[in-house]
N, C-alpha and C positions, 0 to 999 in steps of 0.2 A: 480525706485531707481535713485538717482542723484550724479553724481561723478564730482568733480571738480579737474583737473590736474593743477599742479601749473607751467604753462606755456602757453603763446599764440601761442607757436609753432604747427603748425598744424601737423607736423610730429609725435610729442609726443602725441598729442591728438589723433591721428589715431593709434598709437601704443597702446593706452589703449583702445580704441574701439574695435581694432582687438583682443586683448586678452580677453576681456568680451565676444564677440562673439562667440570665440572659447570655452569659458565656458558655452555657452548657457544662458547667463544672459543679461537681457533686461535692459539697463540703458541710461539715459541721460547723455552724457558726454561734459562738456564745459572746456575752459580753463580760468585760472584767472592769470593775469600779477603777477608772484611771483618772487620776488629776491631770487638768490641762496646763497647770502651773500658770496660767493667765487669768486675767479678768473674766468675770461671768459673762459680759457682752464686750467684746473685743471691737474696737473702732477704727482699726487700721488692718490693711490685708497682712503686714508682716506679724502683727500679733496673732490673727488668725492662725496663719500658716506655722508659727511657732506652738501654738495650741494643738494642732493636729499632730506634730511631730512628737510633742511631749506625750500626748494620749497613746500613740503607737508605740513608742519605747517603753512607757510605763506598763501598758498591755504585756509587753515582752517579759517584763520582771516579774508580773504576776501570774502568767499562764506560760511557762517555759516549755510545755508539752505542746504547743501549738505548731504549725507550719509557717504560718503567716500571720502578722498582726496588722491591725488597721487603725488608724487615728482619723477621725472626722471632726471638723470644726467649722462652725459658720459664725460669720461676723458682719461688721459693715465696713465700708470704705468710702470715703468722700473722694470721688475723681474730678472734683472741681465744679461740679453740678448739682450737688446734693449727695447723700449717702445712697451706695447700692450695697445689696447682699453680696457677700462672697462667702464661697466655701472650699475648704482644702480637704483633700483625701490623701492620706499618706499610708503607703504600703510598706512593710518592713519584712525582710526574709530572715532566715536562720544566720545569715552572714551579716546582717545589720543594714 
């Protein structure tokens, strides 16, 4: 199984590798330089989610031979008591 992560960031690639290993799935995981289409430091969960979706979709365009594409994005969100770290992980299969 081939997985493309929508980033060349080694930490994001390792997160996907570790998650698949925990699920006992054997996969070749690589990164594809994928633009999130959002600001560098999102400060709301909607933008953070959109960035993860964009990364996965762009990875699919860049590496059409993969079986699955991941988009990971971290940001901040103010829940009314100050900002908290939020992260989104998006998985796209061949059907989109």
